[in-house]
C-alpha positions as CSV (number, residue, x, y, z in Angstrom):
1,M,29.7,-17.7,26.7
2,I,26.5,-15.7,26.3
3,G,24.4,-16.7,23.3
4,M,22.5,-14.2,21.1
5,S,19.2,-15.2,22.8
6,D,20.7,-14.4,26.2
7,K,21.7,-10.9,25.4
8,K,19.3,-8.2,26.7
9,S,18.5,-4.9,25.1
10,I,19.2,-1.8,27.0
11,V,15.9,-0.5,25.7
12,T,13.5,-3.4,26.3
13,Q,15.2,-5.3,29.2
14,H,13.0,-3.8,31.8
15,P,10.1,-6.1,33.0
16,I,6.5,-5.4,32.0
17,T,4.6,-4.3,35.1
18,A,1.1,-3.6,33.6
19,Q,-0.7,-3.9,30.3
20,T,-3.5,-1.7,28.9
21,P,-6.5,-3.9,28.0
22,P,-7.9,-3.8,24.4
23,S,-11.1,-2.0,23.5
24,L,-12.8,-4.7,21.4
25,D,-16.1,-2.9,20.7
26,L,-14.6,0.2,19.0
27,P,-14.9,0.4,15.2
28,K,-11.9,1.4,13.1
29,P,-11.4,2.8,9.6
30,W,-10.9,0.6,6.6
31,W,-7.3,0.5,5.2
32,D,-6.5,-0.9,1.8
33,V,-2.8,-0.5,1.3
34,K,-2.8,-2.1,-2.1
35,K,-5.1,0.5,-3.5
36,F,-2.9,3.3,-2.0
37,E,0.2,1.7,-3.7
38,S,-1.6,1.2,-7.0
39,L,-2.5,4.9,-7.0
40,I,1.2,5.8,-6.7
41,Y,2.1,3.4,-9.5
42,N,-0.7,4.5,-11.8
43,L,-0.3,8.3,-11.3
44,G,3.3,8.6,-10.3
45,Y,6.4,9.6,-12.2
46,N,9.0,7.1,-13.4
47,A,12.1,7.5,-11.3
48,Y,15.5,6.2,-10.4
49,L,16.3,5.7,-6.7
50,E,19.8,5.4,-5.3
51,R,20.8,4.5,-1.8
52,A,23.0,7.1,0.0
53,L,25.8,6.1,2.3
54,R,28.4,8.2,4.2
55,C,31.8,7.7,2.6
56,P,34.3,6.2,5.1
57,C,37.0,8.4,3.7
58,V,36.0,11.2,6.1
59,D,38.7,12.6,8.4
60,K,38.2,11.4,11.9
61,A,39.1,14.8,13.4
62,T,37.1,17.1,11.2
63,G,34.5,14.8,9.7
64,Q,35.3,16.2,6.2
65,A,35.6,14.0,3.2
66,L,38.9,13.7,1.3
67,T,38.9,15.7,-1.9
68,T,41.0,13.0,-3.6
69,C,38.5,10.2,-2.9
70,H,37.2,8.4,-6.0
71,N,34.3,6.8,-4.2
72,C,32.5,10.0,-3.2
73,M,34.4,12.6,-5.4
74,G,35.0,14.6,-2.3
75,R,31.3,15.1,-1.4
76,G,31.2,12.7,1.6
77,W,28.4,10.6,0.2
78,F,28.4,7.8,-2.3
79,F,25.3,6.2,-4.0
80,V,24.6,2.6,-4.8
81,D,21.9,0.1,-5.9
82,K,20.0,2.1,-8.5
83,R,16.5,0.9,-9.0
84,Q,13.7,2.0,-11.2
85,T,10.2,2.7,-9.7
86,R,7.5,5.2,-9.6
87,V,6.9,8.0,-7.1
88,V,4.5,10.8,-6.6
89,A,6.2,14.2,-6.4
90,Q,4.1,17.3,-5.4
91,S,4.7,20.9,-4.2
92,M,7.9,21.2,-6.3
93,Q,8.2,24.8,-5.4
94,N,10.9,27.3,-6.2
95,L,10.5,29.4,-3.1
96,R,12.8,32.3,-2.5
97,Q,13.2,33.9,0.9
98,N,15.2,37.0,1.9
99,T,17.1,36.6,5.2
100,Q,19.8,38.7,7.0
101,T,22.4,36.6,5.3
102,G,20.9,37.1,1.8
103,E,18.5,35.3,-0.4
104,I,17.9,31.5,0.1
105,N,15.9,29.1,-2.1
106,R,14.6,25.9,-0.5
107,G,13.9,24.1,-3.8
108,T,12.0,21.3,-2.0
109,A,9.3,18.8,-3.1
110,R,7.1,16.3,-1.2
111,I,7.7,12.8,-2.4
112,T,5.4,9.8,-1.7
113,A,6.9,6.4,-2.3
114,R,5.8,2.8,-1.7
115,A,7.2,1.2,1.5
116,S,9.1,-1.4,-0.6
117,D,11.3,1.4,-2.0
118,K,12.7,2.0,1.5
119,L,13.9,5.5,1.0
120,G,16.1,7.1,3.7
121,F,18.1,10.3,4.5
122,M,20.1,11.7,1.5
123,D,18.9,9.0,-0.9
124,R,18.8,10.3,-4.5
125,V,15.5,10.5,-6.5
126,I,15.7,11.2,-10.2
127,L,12.4,12.0,-11.9
128,L,12.5,10.7,-15.5
129,D,9.3,12.1,-16.8
130,L,10.1,15.8,-16.0
131,I,12.5,18.3,-17.4
132,A,14.1,21.1,-15.5
133,W,16.4,23.9,-16.6
134,Y,19.6,25.1,-14.9
135,T,22.2,27.7,-15.5
136,E,25.7,27.8,-13.9
137,I,29.3,28.8,-14.4
138,L,31.9,26.2,-15.5
139,N,35.6,26.5,-15.2
140,P,37.1,24.0,-17.6
141,V,40.6,22.6,-16.7
142,V,43.1,20.5,-18.6
143,Y,43.2,16.9,-17.2
144,E,45.0,14.1,-18.9
145,G,45.2,16.0,-22.2
146,Q,41.5,17.0,-22.2
147,L,39.8,20.3,-21.5
148,I,36.9,19.2,-19.2
149,A,34.3,20.6,-16.8
150,Y,31.6,19.1,-14.7
151,P,28.0,20.6,-14.4
152,V,26.0,19.8,-11.3
153,Y,23.5,17.8,-13.4
154,E,23.8,15.6,-16.4
155,P,22.8,17.9,-19.4
156,L,20.1,16.5,-21.7
157,E,20.4,19.5,-24.1
158,I,22.5,22.6,-23.9
159,T,20.5,25.6,-25.2
160,D,23.0,28.5,-24.4
161,I,26.7,28.4,-23.8
162,Y,29.1,31.3,-23.9
163,L,32.9,31.6,-23.3
164,Y,34.3,34.6,-21.4
165,A,37.4,36.1,-23.1
166,G,37.9,39.3,-21.2
167,T,36.2,42.4,-19.9
168,D,36.6,44.3,-23.2
169,V,35.6,41.3,-25.5
170,K,32.1,40.3,-26.4
171,L,31.1,36.9,-25.1
172,I,31.9,34.1,-27.5
173,P,28.9,31.7,-28.2
174,L,30.1,28.1,-28.6
175,T,28.7,25.7,-31.2
176,P,27.9,22.0,-30.6
177,S,31.1,21.1,-32.6
178,Q,33.2,22.7,-29.9
179,Y,32.1,20.5,-27.0
180,Q,30.8,17.0,-26.3
181,I,28.6,15.7,-23.4
182,Y,29.4,12.5,-21.5
183,G,27.0,12.1,-18.6
184,N,27.9,15.0,-16.2
185,K,31.2,15.7,-17.9
186,I,31.6,18.1,-20.8
187,I,34.8,17.9,-23.0
188,F,35.6,21.2,-24.8
189,D,37.7,21.7,-27.9
190,S,41.2,22.4,-26.7
191,N,41.6,25.1,-29.3
192,L,39.3,27.3,-27.2
193,Q,42.2,28.0,-24.9
194,D,43.7,30.2,-27.7
195,L,40.7,32.5,-27.5
196,V,41.4,33.3,-23.8
197,P,44.4,35.5,-22.9
198,V,46.8,34.3,-20.2
199,E,46.9,37.1,-17.6
200,D,49.6,35.5,-15.4
201,M,52.9,34.5,-16.9
202,N,53.3,31.7,-14.4
203,Q,50.1,30.0,-15.7
204,K,50.6,27.1,-18.0
205,F,47.0,27.3,-19.3
206,P,44.6,30.3,-19.3
207,E,41.8,30.4,-16.7
208,M,38.6,29.7,-18.7
209,T,35.0,30.6,-17.6
210,V,32.0,29.3,-19.4
211,S,28.3,30.3,-18.8
212,I,25.9,27.5,-19.6
213,R,22.1,26.8,-19.6
214,Y,20.9,23.3,-20.1
215,S,18.0,20.9,-19.5
216,H,18.2,17.9,-17.1
217,Y,16.1,15.4,-15.2
218,P,15.1,16.9,-11.7
219,V,17.3,15.3,-9.0
220,Y,16.3,15.4,-5.3
221,H,17.9,14.2,-2.1
222,I,15.8,13.2,0.8
223,I,16.3,15.6,3.7
224,S,13.2,14.8,5.9
225,E,10.9,11.8,6.5
226,E,7.5,13.1,7.4
227,R,5.6,9.8,7.4
228,S,7.9,6.8,7.4
229,L,7.1,5.1,10.7
230,T,3.3,4.4,10.2
231,K,1.9,0.9,10.0
232,V,-1.8,-0.1,9.9
233,R,-4.0,-3.2,10.2
234,E,-5.6,-3.6,6.8
235,K,-8.8,-5.6,7.1
236,G,-12.0,-5.4,9.1
237,C,-14.2,-2.7,10.4
238,S,-14.0,-3.9,14.0
239,Y,-11.1,-4.9,16.3
240,T,-8.6,-7.3,14.8
241,D,-5.1,-8.3,15.9
242,N,-3.7,-8.8,12.4
243,E,-0.1,-8.1,11.6
244,L,0.7,-4.4,10.9
245,K,1.6,-3.4,7.4
246,Q,3.6,-0.4,6.3
247,I,1.7,2.2,4.3
248,P,3.3,4.4,1.6
249,M,5.8,6.9,3.0
250,L,6.0,10.7,2.6
251,Y,9.4,12.5,2.4
252,V,10.7,16.0,1.7
253,G,13.4,16.1,-1.0
254,R,15.7,19.0,-1.9
255,M,17.1,19.7,-5.4
256,A,20.7,18.5,-5.7
257,H,22.3,21.9,-6.5
258,Y,21.3,23.2,-3.1
259,I,23.2,20.3,-1.4
260,F,26.2,19.5,-3.6
261,D,28.6,21.6,-5.7
262,A,29.7,20.4,-9.1
263,I,32.6,17.9,-9.2
264,K,35.8,19.9,-9.8
265,Y,38.5,17.3,-10.6
266,N,39.3,14.0,-12.2
267,D,37.0,12.2,-14.6
268,F,35.6,9.1,-12.9
269,A,34.1,7.7,-9.7
270,F,34.2,4.1,-8.6
271,E,30.9,2.1,-8.9
272,N,30.3,0.4,-5.5
273,S,26.9,-1.2,-6.3
274,V,26.7,-4.9,-5.6
275,I,24.6,-7.0,-7.9
276,K,22.4,-9.2,-5.7
């Protein structure tokens, strides 16, 4: 039986045939990682970080997530282990670019985080000190006796909301008494269905369309790691062989609505975080 110590790596199993000698007389720059991390904490934004994992519900043949999965809500990713920290977010640009296929918007930001936060691809970053605005179209449906819809983000405040009742009817503004916000779910007054005509006799409920504008915390997903594999030797202006230390890392994040659509069904997702 081969023990763990007897197993060889396919990457490092080859023998060393030569070694480059050190240059002991060369000076080096001074690194103070603690000051770098303190700068992030003192000047950064309060934020929530959540780890992203691929959901094992994906179909083996197509690689697509199951739309009925309550772990990822059909998105193919689930998020666990929320932690609160501070990050620096810069270049939060709303850049539009016209291409042959139409207009695209990158919606990216450069995010600097401490090494201890250990961000990775698709991890979710929620900036708690900033407010963004978003507008979208909702299609409320009846589920378990409630008229519900899911925005992309969790609304903090709804400033404008209108119900579509037909091409020949003026849009109907809704009042706060006609809806309630629960996280990223909005429950509408069921009486609103009476304001929308049923165009198909085979439909049990009318097809409702609501235009909404609301405020929310900016939410980014990490799509690129620009400086995540850099370590330095901290002390001394001349050669030392101290242990390497990870410096703060730089990432590119993209706003959530450019990655995921709104949830379209059911009213809950399983919480898979494990309290350690």
